[in-house]
C-alpha positions in Angstrom: -42.5 3.1 -107.7 -39.0 2.4 -108.8 -35.4 2.6 -107.4 -35.1 4.2 -104.0 -38.8 4.8 -103.5 -39.3 1.0 -104.2 -36.6 0.2 -101.7 -38.2 2.5 -99.2 -41.6 0.9 -99.8 -40.3 -2.6 -99.2 -38.4 -1.5 -96.0 -41.6 0.1 -94.7 -43.6 -3.1 -95.3 -41.0 -5.2 -93.6 -40.9 -2.8 -90.6 -44.7 -2.7 -90.2 -45.0 -6.5 -90.5 -42.6 -6.7 -87.5 -44.7 -4.4 -85.4 -47.5 -6.6 -84.0 -48.1 -4.9 -80.7 -50.4 -1.9 -80.2 -47.6 0.0 -78.5 -43.8 -0.5 -78.6 -41.0 1.1 -76.8 -39.0 3.8 -78.5 -35.8 1.8 -77.9 -37.1 -1.1 -79.9 -37.7 0.8 -83.0 -35.5 3.9 -83.0 -32.6 2.3 -85.1 -35.1 0.9 -87.6 -36.8 4.3 -87.9 -33.4 6.0 -88.4 -32.6 3.6 -91.2 -36.0 4.4 -92.8 -35.3 8.1 -92.4 -31.9 7.8 -94.1 -33.5 6.0 -97.1 -36.3 8.6 -97.2 -33.8 11.4 -97.0 -32.1 10.2 -100.2 -35.5 10.9 -101.9 -35.6 14.4 -100.5 -36.0 16.2 -97.2 -39.8 16.5 -97.7 -40.1 12.7 -97.8 -38.1 12.3 -94.6 -39.9 15.1 -92.7 -42.7 13.0 -91.1 -40.1 10.6 -89.8 -38.1 13.5 -88.4 -41.2 14.7 -86.6 -41.9 11.3 -85.2 -38.3 10.8 -84.1 -38.2 14.2 -82.5 -41.4 13.7 -80.6 -40.3 10.2 -79.5 -37.5 11.7 -77.4 -40.1 13.0 -75.0 -41.8 9.7 -74.4 -41.0 6.0 -74.1 -43.9 4.4 -76.1 -45.0 4.7 -79.8 -48.3 3.4 -81.0 -48.6 1.1 -84.0 -51.3 3.4 -85.3 -48.9 6.3 -85.2 -46.2 4.3 -87.0 -48.7 3.2 -89.7 -49.9 6.8 -90.2 -46.4 8.3 -90.4 -45.1 5.6 -92.7 -48.2 5.8 -95.0 -47.5 9.5 -95.3 -43.8 8.8 -96.1 -44.7 6.3 -98.7 -47.1 8.8 -100.4 -44.5 11.5 -100.3 -41.9 9.1 -101.8 -44.3 8.2 -104.6 -45.0 11.8 -105.4 -41.3 12.6 -105.4 -40.5 9.8 -107.7 -43.3 10.9 -110.1 -42.0 14.5 -110.1 -38.5 13.4 -110.9 -39.5 11.3 -113.9 -39.0 13.0 -117.3 -42.3 13.8 -119.0 
């Protein structure tokens, strides 16, 4: 990882470290998720897509599970890594 994907990885780590409860309210995390989405979007829409899905689904409910956050952000991290590798010259 390097550059923006590295920044995204650190931001995801910080965010997940702050999520200690099994469930959290949408209102407690929506701004942080939007910030992560914005950083992911800079790497490409495919990197940000899992966060968009989560943010869209969260409008229909008030709670988000930590397990769901971990799963989505693990996927975002993997997509960011793949995007970074694809953009490096061979």
